[in-house]
N, C-alpha and C positions, 0 to 999 in steps of 0.2 A: 676797874675793870667792868667790860659789858658783854653781857651772854646773848649769844646770839642763835635762834632756832635753827638746825639744818636741814633735816628729815625725819621723819616719822617710821621706825626700824620696822618695828611689829604689829600688829592687828591689834584690834581692841578685844579683851576678852572679859567674859563673865563667868562668876564661879567662885566655889571656897578655895580654890588655887592659881589665882591669877598669876601677876608676875612675883613670884616667889623669892629671885635671886636672881643678879645681875654681877658679871664679873669682867675687866679687862686683862689680858694678857700682858706680861713684863716686857714684850716686845712690840706691844701696840700692833700686833697684825690680827685676831682675833678676840671677840667679844661675844661671850657666854651669857643665855638669858634662859632663865628657867620659866615657862610658861604652862600652866596645870601637869606639872610633874613632867615635863618635855623639856630638854634642853635643846637649844637653839643656838645654832653657832655660825657667828656671821664672819666676814672679813673686814677689812680696814675700810671699805667703800661702803661697808653696810648691807650688804648683800647675803643674803641667807645661802651657806655652804653645806652645811649638815645639821641632822638633829636627830637626836636618840630619846627612847622612852626611859626614866629611871624605873626602878623594882625595888619592892619590898623587903624587908629584913629575911622574910622565910615567905615561899611563894603560898603557904596555906592563908595568909591577910592577903587582905582584896587590896587594888590598887590605891583606894581612898582612904586608906588606913593610916596613911602618912604626906608628910607635905617635905619638898624640900626647902631647905631654911638657910641655906649659902652656899657659897662657890668660889673656889678659888682656882687659879693657873701654878702651877709649880713655877719655878726663878726661871728655868730656862725654856717656858711656856710650851712645854711638849705634854704634859698631863695635867689633867682637871681632876679636882678632888671634888665630891658633891657629898653633904653634910644634910642628913635627914632628921624629920623628928622621931623615928622608930630607933635613934642611938647607935646608928651606922655611919660610916663615910666610906664611899666607894670610889675609888679613884681608877679614871680611864685613861690610858695611857700607851693605847696600839698605835703604832705609827706606821703600819703599813702589812697591806694581805692579800691574798689571792685565794681564789675560791676551786678546789679542783674538782674534776667528774665525778669521785668517789663520795660524794659528802664531805671530803674533807676541806676546814677552813685554815690555810695556813696563814699566820699573823705575826710580826715580828713586833716588840716591846721597848720601849725607850732605854730597858736594862741591857739590850744585845741579844736577849732571847726568842728564838724561832720556836713558836709552839705550834701544836695541829690541834684544831679542835674537832670533834666530832658533832655534825646539826641534828644527829638526830638522837644519839645516847647523852647531850649535852654536858660532855666530859671533852677533857684535854692535856695533854701532855707535851712536856718539851722534847724538840726534836732534837737543838744543840744551842749552846750559848754562844754569844761572839764577845768580844770583847767591848765595844762600845754599841751606843744606839743605831738601832735598823732604820735605814732611810729608804729601804726599797726591796722587792719582790719581786721576782719572773720564774716563769718556769718552762722547762723545754717544751718542743710540739708536742711531745707524747704524754706531757703534762706528769711524767712520773721519777722526776726529777726538778729541785728547784736551784736557783741561786738568791742570796742575798746580800746587800749592799750595807755597809755601816760609816757611820760618823768618821770613822781613822782611815776610811778607803779600802777596806778590807771586803772584796768578795768572795763567797765560801759556797761550796756547793753539798747540796745534801741528797742522796741518793735514796726517794723512797722506795723505787721497786728496780732492782737490778735488772737490766736490758741485755746483759753481756757486753756491752762497749768498754769493760776495764775501766770507766773511770770511778775514784774514789771519793768519797765526802771528805770537805776539809779546805782551806783555805787554796784557792786558786792563784791571786794576784793583789797586790795593793794598789787601787789605784792616786793619781796624785792628788784627788780632792774627795770629798763624798759622793759615792755613786748613785746621786737621786735618780737620774734618769739611765736606767738597767733593763735592758733587752736581751732574749735570748734567744737569736735568730738561727735559721739553718745553716747558716756559714759563719757563725762565729758570735761572740758577746759582743754588742754594741753597747757603749758605755759614756753616758753623758754628765758634765759638773758645772762646777760655777766656773772653774778656768775656762771657760768657753770652748773648749775642746771636745771631739769627740772620736773615742779609742774603740778599734774592732781587735777583739782578742780572741784567741784560739780556746779552745777547752783547756789548754794547759796553761794560759795564761801568759803566752808568746804575744808579740804585738803584730798585727796582720796588716792594720791600716790605721791611718791617722789624719784625721779633718781639722784644722788650728782656725776656731775664728775669732781666737784674741784681740789680732791684729785688726778689725771691721769694727767701725766707730757704731755700728748700729746693733749689732751682736749681744746677747746676754746670755748669760748662765742657764744651762740645760735643768729642768725642774723635773720633769714628767717622761718616760716614755713607755710604749707600748707595741707589739708586732699582732700581725695580722695573721689568723686562724693557720695559713700555709707554712706562717715564719718565714717569708721568702721578703715581707717589704716589713720594716720597721718605722716608727715616728718618734721622733723628741720634741719636745716642746720648749722653747726659751721664753724665759717670760721674766716680767720685774712689775714695777707699782703703774706704769706706764702703756705699756706694750706687751703684745704677746704674739710668738711666732712660731709655725708648726713647721716640720723639716719631715720629708721622706727620701730614704732612700732602698734601693730594690737590691735586692741582695743575688736576684735569680739568671746572672749574667753566669756564661759556663766556666769561666773564671775563677768562681768562687769568690770573688772580691765584690765590695760595695762599690755603686757608683754614684758618683758625687752627688751630695746633698741639693735638692730642689725647693726653692721656697712655695707651700704649699697655701697659707693663708697666714694675712697679718691682721691685728687689728689694733688701734690705737684708743686709749683712754684720753677724753680733750678735758682737763680739767679747767679750762679759761672759761669765767661767766660770760653767759650769753645775757 
């Protein structure tokens, strides 16, 4: 067996808590490194995607009162457990979140719960509990109601503040696959997933339109979606290990229907040695 150097991932650091823990996710898509009590998350290409600081067992203790001793991903690669020398283990498993104007931080968890956190009061409570892992969150244009997407295809609505529309909280529709790209536009609920289809649902779960890209050889599953502030234009992103495609559709026509999707940007990753 031959060992080959590929790349340096993190910069050299000095101090008492240097690189104290490293772990790979079981699916090979994430690498966790703890440097000076800060967890850095890298993708499978070695690029930094996220970072967050750990905390002591109690806020009355200083940050230097502990070190991170070990880390491990859950078997399904969705949660990260962090062990510390102050005899506590934190599990980080937030899967999706949105920040509302009234300082509410809405976040979904791997157990299906959708929780609301108050940033100023540092408190949180459960809004509702879905049956499966939460994969996506989105809010309507007024930011007074939210939709959550779950791994079993369920799309649920929760009314934060009643606007007199008659809409009720609960299950709206069950999509054909996990609705990872979930957008609540002014003219419908735009949903995309791994089946390479985009479906526009009404607020009651009826199908308004469908765009099927499953027969296109270059198409990939939709992994994320977003809407502009006016909720008239939505963007869904196709992704794989080798390419990334963003598609945009305009909902502002008078018929209230979505126009055909337009290729916005395409980026390829060439792994061929130079």
